[in-house]
N, C-alpha and C positions, 0 to 999 in steps of 0.2 A: 473517411479510409476504411476499404472494406478491408483489411488486414489487422490479425493483432494490433491491439495499441498495447503498449508494457509501459509499466510504471514504476519505478525508482524512487519510494518518498524516505527521506532520512531525518530522522527526529534526536534530537540527544536530552536526554531528558536531566535537569536540572538534579544538581546534588543532593544524593538523598532521596530520589522521587523514582527512579526505575521500577520498585515493584508495585509502585501508582500506576506507573505509565502500561506497563504490561497487565493490569488489574481491568482498566480501561478498552483494552484489545480483547479480553479474556472475556469479555460481557458481550462484545458487540459484533464481535469476527463472524461468530453462526449466519447473524444475519447478512452479513455481505455475504458470507458462502450460497447461500440461498439466492443472492440476487441474479436477476438474468442475464448471461453474458459475465460469469463471472468464472473464469478458467484454474485460477490462482491468484489467493490472499495469502502471503504466508508472511512472516516475521522471524527476522534472521539481527542476530548481535555482531560487530564488528567486534575487532581487536583493543579497541580504545573505549570501546562504552555506547555506540551509537548504535541505534536503531534503523533499520531497512526496509519497511514493507516493499516488498515484489507484487508487482499485481501486473494479472493477464487477463486484459478482456475479449471481448469475441470480436468487437467494433468501439472505438471510439465514439457513437452515439451512445452504445451503451456505458462507459466509461463514464460520459457526463450526466446520465440518469442515476448512476450510483454517485456521482458525487454531488449533485443536488438532492439527497433520500435523506431518510431519517438517519441510517448509520453512522455516514461521517458527518451530520451537524449531531448526533449522540459523541462521538470520537473528540471531535472538536469542545465542544462543551467539555466532555471527560475530562481535557488532557491542558483545558486552563489551568496557567500555572504551574503547570508539572515540565516544561521544556525549558531549555536552555535560551532559544531561539525559535522562533517560528520554524513549522517543515521545511525541507527544500524536495520540491516535485518534480521530477523529470519524466520527459515524455517520451518516449524514443521508439523505433518500430522496425523491425526486421532487415538485412539486408540478401537475406537468402546466399551468404559466403558458405562455402564449406560442402562439407558431405548431408547430405540431407540426414535427418533425425536429430541431427548431431548440433547443429547449428542454428540455432532458434531456439525459444520456452517454449 
């Protein structure tokens, strides 16, 4: 696909492990931000304590390169034992509905 690839990754830190999870991302995120195609890589927390990484990649191919890269391997290794369950990764694409400039990431 040539349109931007939007990713929502949901992570649920195990009890008492949120700070350790955040430390992993603080360490690795600068490298991700420098990867080709990374337009957005931002971590949010919902009201129930789950963490959500919102990502925007220029293309699906560049997201795949990211997924196979060293920063993702470092995140996976660093998160070992820190999450309640495996991360949920959702891949999505804009539908171009609504006002231009307000209807897409």
